[in-house]
Every structure is written in structure tokens, then in C-alpha cells.
C-alpha positions in Angstrom: -0.1 -0.1 -0.1 1.1 3.5 -0.6 1.2 5.9 2.0 1.2 9.6 2.5 3.0 11.1 5.9 3.6 14.1 7.5 3.8 16.2 10.9 4.2 19.9 12.3 6.7 20.2 14.7 5.0 18.8 17.4 4.4 15.5 15.9 7.7 15.2 14.5 9.1 13.0 16.8 6.6 10.7 16.7 6.3 10.7 13.5 10.0 9.9 13.1 9.5 6.8 14.9 6.6 5.8 12.4 8.9 6.6 9.5 11.6 4.2 10.7 8.4 1.7 11.4 6.8 2.1 8.0 10.5 1.5 6.1 10.5 -2.1 7.5 7.1 -3.0 6.3 6.2 -3.8 2.7 4.3 -0.3 2.7 5.6 2.3 -0.1 6.1 5.8 1.7 5.7 9.1 0.5 6.6 11.5 3.7 5.5 14.9 3.2 7.5 16.7 5.7 11.0 15.7 5.6 13.5 17.9 7.3 14.2 19.2 10.6 11.2 20.8 12.0 11.0 24.4 12.4 8.7 25.9 15.2 6.8 28.1 12.8 5.6 24.7 11.4 1.7 25.0 10.8 -0.3 21.7 10.7 -2.8 23.0 8.2 -0.4 22.4 5.6 0.8 19.3 6.1 -2.8 18.0 6.5 -3.8 19.6 3.4 -0.8 18.1 1.7 -2.0 14.5 3.0 -5.6 14.8 2.3 -4.8 16.0 -1.3 -2.7 13.1 -1.7 -5.2 10.8 -0.8 -8.2 12.3 -2.5 -6.3 12.9 -5.5 -5.3 9.2 -5.0 -1.7 9.1 -5.3 -1.9 7.1 -2.3 -4.1 5.1 -0.5 -3.9 6.1 3.2 -2.8 9.1 4.9 -1.1 9.4 8.2 -0.9 12.7 9.9 0.9 13.7 13.6 0.4 17.0 15.0 0.3 18.0 19.0 -2.9 16.6 19.8 -3.9 15.1 16.1 -7.0 17.3 16.3 -5.7 20.3 14.4 -4.3 17.9 11.5 -8.2 15.8 11.8 -10.0 19.2 11.1 -7.9 20.5 8.6 -7.8 17.0 6.3 -11.3 16.8 6.8 -11.7 20.1 4.4 -10.2 17.9 1.4 -13.8 16.1 -0.6 -12.9 13.0 -0.6 -10.8 12.3 2.7 -12.3 11.2 5.8 -9.5 11.6 8.9 -9.7 10.9 12.7 -7.8 11.1 15.5 -7.4 7.1 16.8 -5.4 6.8 19.9 -6.6 3.2 20.3 -6.9 -0.1 18.1 -10.5 -0.2 18.1 -11.4 3.1 16.5 -8.5 2.4 13.9 -10.1 -0.7 12.8 -13.6 0.2 13.1 -13.2 3.5 11.6 -11.6 2.0 8.5 -13.9 -1.3 8.2 -17.5 1.1 9.2 -16.4 4.5 7.8 -13.9 3.8 5.5 -11.5 6.3 7.2 -8.5 6.8 4.9 -6.4 9.5 6.7 -5.4 8.5 10.7 -4.7 11.2 12.6 -2.6 10.8 15.9 -1.4 13.1 18.8 2.2 13.1 19.6 2.0 14.9 22.9 -0.9 12.4 23.6 0.0 8.8 23.3 3.7 6.8 23.3 5.6 5.2 20.0 4.5 1.8 20.8 1.1 2.0 21.2 1.2 4.5 18.0 2.7 1.9 15.9 -0.1 -0.9 16.8 -2.5 1.9 16.1 -0.7 2.3 12.4 -0.1 -1.2 12.1 -4.3 -2.1 12.7 -5.1 1.1 11.0 -2.9 -0.5 7.6 -4.2 -3.7 8.0 -7.9 -2.8 8.0 -10.1 -2.9 5.3 -13.5 -1.7 4.4 -16.3 -4.3 5.3 -18.4 -2.9 2.6 -21.9 -4.2 4.4 -24.8 -2.7 3.2 -25.5 -0.6 6.2 -21.9 0.5 5.8 -22.3 1.2 2.2 -25.4 3.0 3.2 -24.0 5.2 5.6 -21.2 6.2 3.4 -23.0 7.2 0.8 -25.3 9.0 2.9 -22.0 11.0 3.9 -20.5 11.5 0.4 -23.7 13.1 -0.2 -23.3 15.4 2.6 -20.0 16.3 1.4 -21.0 16.7 -1.9 -24.1 19.0 -1.4 -21.7 21.5 0.4 -19.0 21.1 -1.6 -18.0 24.4 -3.3 
């Protein structure tokens, strides 16, 4: 699977650990925030880059890390076609993909530890949308809302 990942300065230390872990996997990685972090980095810039990569189908999934995960989540969800969520447990990461077709995982670098973040990421990437009738029905409603309010 091809994955885009990025972080602001607050999420950078955790992002580096996740990148190291992903490089040992079979996944192809597109790091959209390479280089040393700058305290002036703003999460919306990185969230937009990852979200666009997902929406434009350059990658299958995205991963964003900021201080809490919340800001990146809010910004990423502004891009049509993106279903981002903050997940700080494996259940939400799995269910978010299986039930809601979540395609961007947001993590809080100041909230969770490295090992838990790696497990959440592993779960997110291993999960697949169920295509169950009730989940398809709900996803269609979400996409309809997105389309209704798209500019």
C-alpha cells in the first residue's frame, strides 16, 4: 500500500518513529514533511498535503501527526474525499476503516507513546472497508453531505 505521512513540529518526533517502522514494512512511503522541523510549521499545511495526496489517489492512505491530532484532523477533513479521524486506540483505528472507510489516520504526538502509535498504525493499515450494506448506506449519506456542501 502507498501511504503519505506528514507532521508539524509538535508531531515530528513521533512521525520519525513511525517512518522508521514503515520503512521496515512492505508499504511504500511518501513523506511529505521531510527535513528538520521548524517551530513555525503549521499543521494545516501538512494536513492539506496529505489529504490532497489521498483525495487525488496518489496514495491509498494518509497519516498525520500533530500535537494532539485534532488540528490535523479538522484540516484534513476539509478536503473532499478525505475521511480523517483521530485514533488513540486500535479499536477506533480498525472500526474507522471497516465501518466508515476512514482513509487518513491522525495521531497526537504529545498524547500517545511510540509503541501504541505503531500498533494503531499497523491496525489502520491492515484494516479494510467491510462493504456491508449498512456501512455502504451510511458512507453514501456521508458522501452526499460532502457533495451537497462542496463549492
